N, C-alpha and C positions, 0 to 999 in steps of 0.2 A: 393740590396733589393726591393722588388715589393711594393712601398710605398702605393699604393692604397689599397692592401690587407692587409698591416700590420695595417694601420689606421682603416680599417673596422673590422678587425679581434679583435683588441684591444678594438675597441667600442663596440663590441657585447660579448667579452669573459670576460672583466674585470668586476667583481662584488665583493661582500663582501668576498667571499671565496679565491679569487686569490690574493697570497701573491707577486708574481714576474713573469715576462715574459721575456725570454732570446730568442734571435734570433741568429741562426747559418747559415751562408751561406760560404760553403767552398771556398777556394782560391787555386790557382796552381793545379787544378785537383784532388783534394782531397776529390771527392764526396763519396768515401768509408766510409769517417768519419761519414757520415749520411745516409748510406746504399744506395747510388746511387741516392738520391733525390738533388733537386735543393736548396731547403731551408728547415729548420726545426726551429719549434717553441716549446720550451720548457716551459710549463705553470707549475708553482709550486703553489699549493692549499693546503689551511689549512685543509680541511676536505674532504676527498673522501672515499669512502667505497673500492675502489680498489687502490692497490699500484699504478698502472700503467694504463693508458688508451691511446690508439693510434687511429689516424684518418689519413688516406691518402687522400688528395683531389688535384685537377687539377684547376688551376687559370691562364688563360693568357698563356697556354701551359707550365706553369711551374708544375712540380711535388713538392708539398709541404706535408710534415708530420708535424703533430701536436701531441706533446705528453704532456699529463697530469700527474703529479706525486704529490703523496703526501709529504707534506712538511718534515714530520718525516722520511719518507722512503728516501727522498732526502738528508736530512742532514746525515742519517746513511751511505749512499753511498759514499757521499763526504768525511766524516770524515775518514772513514775507507779505502777509495782509492780502493773500491772493483770493479768499474765499470769504466775502464779507459776513456771511451768515454764520460761518463757522466762527469768526471772531466774536460776533454777537452772542453767540451760545455760549462761547467761553467766558466772555466778561459777565453775562447777565444771568446765567444759568446757576442753580443752586448746585452745590457740590456735596453729593450723597456719599461719596468715598473717594478718598485721595491719599493713596499709599506714598509715602515719602513726600508729602505737600507738592506733588509734582505741579498740579493746577495752580496753586500759590504761586509757585516759583515762576511758572509761564504768565500768570497774570501781572506779578511784580516786574518780569522783565519788560512786559509790553508797555507798561506806563513809565518805567524808569529810562528805557533807551529808545531813541527812534529805530524804525525799521532800518536795516543795513541796505536795503532796497528802497528806501523812501524817494531818492532821486529818480531810480528807475520807474517806480510807479507814476511819478509826475510825468516822466517822458512817455510812457505808453498812454496814459490817459489824455496827453495833449495830442498824440497822433490820432486818436479816437476822436476828439473835439475837432480836430483839423480836418479829417476825412468827412465828417457830416457838414461841416460848415461849407467846404468846396462842393459838396454834392448840392446843397441848399442853392448855392450861387449858380450852379449849372442848371439846375432846374428852374430857376425863376428866368434866367437867359433864354431858356426854351419854352417860357410859357407854360411850364408844368406846375401850377401854383400848389396843389395839393401835395405832389411828391415834395415840392420845395418846404411845405409847412412841415411834413413827416420828418425830413432830414434836419430842418432848423429845431425841431423839436429834440431830437436826439443830441444835436450839438450843444444844446443848452444844458441837457442832461449831464454830458460828459464835462462841461465848463463847470457845472456845479459840483460834480465829483472832484475835479481838479482842484477847485478852491478848497474843499474839504480836507484833501490829501495835504496841500501845501500847508495848511493850518496845523498838520500833524495828527490829524484825526483819521478814523477809518469810515468812508462813506457806507451808511447804512440804507436800508429799504426805504427809510424815510427821509431821503437825502434833501428834499426841498425845506423841510424843517430845520435840518442842520444848517443849510446854506444861509436860510433866512436869518440865522444868528451869527454867522461867520463874514458873509460878504452880501449885504442886502440889495445891492447893485445888481446883481446876478439874479436873484429872487425876482426883483422888479422887471428885469428883461422877461422872465418867464411869464410874470402877469401880463406884461404887455403882449406877449403872443397869445394868450389863451383867453384873456377875458375883455380886452378892450373892444369898442365899436368900429375902430378904423377898418378900412378895407383890408382883406387879408393880405394881398400883395404889399400893401404899404407897411403893414406890421413887420412882414418877412424882411423888407428892404432895409428897415429901420435897424432890424437886428443883426443884419448882414454887415452893416456899417460898424455896429458895436463890436462885433466878432473880428471883422477885419483888423480893427484896431487892436484887439487883444492878440490876435495872431501875429502881427507885426512887432508888438512890443515884448511879448512873452517867448517867442520862439527860440532865442539864444538861450535864455534862463532855463527853460522847460526842456530843453535838449541837451543840458549840461552832463548827464549820464552818458549819452552817446559820444558827445564831444571829448569827454575825459576818456573813455575807452579808446577812442581813436588816437588820442596824444600818448599812449602808452608805449609807441613804438614810432620810429621814424618811418617815412614812406605813406604810400596810399593803401587804401582798403578796398577789396571788392565787396560787392554785395553778398556774396556767398561767404565770405570770411566772417562779416558781422552777423549773418542770420545765424551762423553756427558758433558764434562766440559763447563761452560757457555761462557769461552774464545775463544772457538772453535765453537760458534753457527754459523751456517749457512756457515761454512768453509769446502770444500773438499781438502782433501789432503791426502798423503800416510802415514798416522800416524804409522801404523804397520811396514811398511818398514823402517820408521826412528828409530823407537824403536829397531828393530833388529840390525841395523847398529851401532846405539850408544852403544848397549850392546858388540858388536863384537869389537868396538873401546875401550872398558873398561870405557866409560863415564858414563853407566849404568850398573848396577848389575841385573841379573835374580834371582828372587827367586820363589819357588813353594810352593803353599797354597793348602791345601786340600778343595775341593769343592764338590757339589753334582754330577759335571760332571767328576770328576776325579782331578789330580795335575793340579791346574791352574797356568800358567806362569804369574808372575807380574814383575814390574820393580821398582827399586829404584836407587836414584842418588848417584853415588859414591862419 
């Protein structure tokens, strides 16, 4: 840490609006964690018109980034585990200033209580895995092997993240190191794809079989968040109603794809309701 910069920075920055300051300095060459900068200062403020403000500065040949983040937005990110690097910064950074022990309380809550949106994150990550798996399968059927490889690579990445989330942890930038300790079978599939000498198409087909088994066996469990929402009322749901449900606010995922697959697996039933645009398809939990 640049002690001179830190002392001057804290003296100049801390006022009645600043709640906490966290300092992050990468170790073991992990500069990608903070976008290649030498150091990062995360300033949490009580009142700020912008959710996030960023300044990049140079001090004694050190590239330093300073990020001001609104406290409400910061709490939202950490509690929902939306931004994995923010989570890593918060858990691993050095606390330079902490009015009212705010960061300490955030860290304590993080480890004591699972995220209220844990099952939602599982659902969202599963749909991402599902999307890339289906794309890989389609590319193989069309003879587009390199595209199939790319889609399979991303499918495995989301499968690994899913395993980490299911274990109650937050996927980090080194997700394969994490998953090797949590579910070694997924790590072995990753090794199978990128390191073996088998023909590429054979490797992909083998992983598609493993992925298909996972999709079939995990679909109901990983979709529990969506299914539980749909059970909160009687009757069928339209796609639009689900897309605008408060529980999915700010979340981007393949809802329509998941609904169709759940329907084909008989976990949902399709019903058709007359509307001004014709017969609209809706879904109801079986």
